[in-house]
C-alpha angles and dihedrals in degrees: 000000000000114000117232112260092238092057090048089052091052090048093051096044092045090051090051103044096060097052091040094056092042096048092043094056092041091053091044091050093051092049091047091053088053089052092050092049089051094053099030092114091056093050106040121085098013099102095238116181116249093244091054091054091045091050091050091049091049094052092042090052089053092054091051095056094092089063099038098046100060091044091050092050092048095047097041093049091052091047093047097052091035090058091046091050095044092054092044092243091128090053091050092049093048092048087053089060099261112130124217089249091060091044090054095044097086090053091046089060091043094051090044089057090047089052091052089050089048090054091050090048093050093048101041114014099035097059090047092050092047090051094050094044094044093052092043094048089051090054092046093050091050093045113112119238117260120272104271118163109197125194115265095000127106113239112212099175093105113086108248096002138090116195130191125185121195095200136003119204124227093255088068093230108069114083133188133203097008124192121185123185115198111211096163092112089054091227100118127253094341096129125045134162126199127188136176093224143352148175127238123209142147130242120253093261090044090233096116135046112217122200115190111205122204129198099357146134133230126211121197123177119199127203137062113308124227095023133120091242106111095188105101134144126232117203116197120187127182119205139180094204131012132167126216120190124202127193112237097188090102089062092058117095113250118202115227121224106265092213088077090067103036095094093062113116094237090058098055132091126224096275093048092046092055091048094051092042091055090047092052092048091052089049090052092051092049091050091051091049090048090050093050090051093050092043091057089048090054093047100045088136123068116263098271101143136046134184117249099219091195092060103023131194086030110107119225116207118224093189110023093183091073096059091047089064089069126073114268090240091063099038094086091050092050092051092047091050091050091049091050090050091052091050091050092049091050094048093046092047093050094049091046091049091050092050090047091051091051091049091048091051090050090052090050091052090055090049090049092054090047092056092042089067089066103032093068093058094046091046090056091055095045094048090049091055088051096046100044096054091043090053090052090049103047093038092205123127133187126056099303119081094008091059092050093049093043093051091049094052094040093051089049090049092045094049091050091048094049093044093049092047092049092050090048092049092052093045094244091128134012114283095239092052094047093050094044097039094100092050092046091053097043098042095075089047090052092048092047094048093046093048094047093047095049092048093045091234117197089233087084095047106103091192089060090056091046093051091046094055091043090056091050091049092050092050091050092050094046091054 
């Protein structure tokens, strides 16, 4: 009995959605762990609120979607058709008159819709996530570590103060053998306080840290430090109780204005990238025109002199008759002026060339981001047409063989993508070729695998290979 096409479609899509969602979140989780390990030093010990860390993880997860999505499509397509082949469901469908092309068609539409969503995500959501994460990471990196007084170690986190505690009791408030250096006047160690004990607490609004010192002494030296004047005054004050107040506002996280980051190329959509790219190209043309104008101003004389690099700064005359027309007393000055002009031209040309190279690299980075908006969608389609035929070939489901094959193809795809992007960034190849190099290489593989799988080519029949090598072995033995 032939199953209705609609039920077959539901069966195929249902078999694909589960592995796709699972592999996507597994890949995203692994990539997110890599991100956290990379920035663990910037996050630990700074007293960040839980919602700040959660916000950072959310934006970081969004920026990792372009890597997790193609891998999830590749792995889930292999798993889907591998499961169907392992349980002989593909054989049953084919014997019912449904070709592999028709079996794949529902998932082709499904992956096509995912690709459209990936393009929308790259163009709209991705720039927003990059902007939010970039601004938040800047604030996190500039956030001061939390106030942590350790025994026997000077704590320099307070602006203008250096504090050392000999012992800290278990209650976290009682302190012993306290030394406080006051550097707020920026005149060195001119003011120091010592106390046998103390108590640490915060104000009601938690804006100030208050340290109450008991049985101590304060030394304050007046005068100008690091001078030859030996006449200085030393003020020594004993106290039974003294209170020192520290401002904790610098330990609070301040959010930077996001408008300072919005012009970065990773935070722009397609329309904005084209606008900034055109602006940069116009800027480059105007700089070249300005350079040509200044170069002509530098070289208002004909090219009569050149620098002999082997004997610099000796000047070699191209036409010695010209210099003879001037008095001997002024010839040395003329040669020195020509040499200075040459040096200025060389320095100006080198600096202009360096600025132009930086501008050209900036333009290429904008072009790279422009092409990246499209490469993600195309990569999803290509990797599907690699994964689906491979699943039908290997006929193995689960997370065994499909994972191995998926990782191999994804690493190959990722290496090609990184290499092409790096070449494009350095100007070794055209930007469009560098960004599309991985797709160009994998597209023929996808077409070949799809064609061979749909035509049931013997190239995928492992028994055919086995029989072929057995025949060769028998012939060799018989001889």
